[in-house]
Steps between C-alpha positions, in 0.01 A plus 500: 500500500494725802649338809456658839170675546556513874248224563722210394340469158636523147283638221540350154431795271565354154617173351489434127664291232540562130272287283788276386570405865146392582423136572868441586471541879685835486233681703496215751877523548481880531227473760695238698806726503296804603340307786841371612634858496209617715553209739871578538410865566291385796157546343218285630273533197482614138193689379391586146211618288406330173228574246184304575498381137859369509430136582845384382680731743265407784576131436874570503471685831281227652760238401752702705284511811306822445140514614233756423446738792296779344376695203573862405213636293593698186871480592623495140407788270577403139285305460320542830504177696505361852817367658520178697724544805711194579744413778758227558633439848874433509683253719795659682833471320719221639768606746853517357706185547696511825273747678 
């Protein structure tokens, strides 16, 4: 994940699990932690691209508040495929206790 693009956004570049970890909520926990890290860093949103054919990943992202905001034609090369652009808006991190 890249945090701090100057616009208050974080970009999720890659998230993956090994086959043995699938269907065990590992990716969901990773995504939650990544979003919390971005929130604590002051980011207002997380953006990502995902293969148009990857319905499982799109469902995971949607369950975490991501919505489709665009399409990048021929974004992936091997094999060539479009990318769905998704964004999740983040709530501000809570203020530290006693502040």
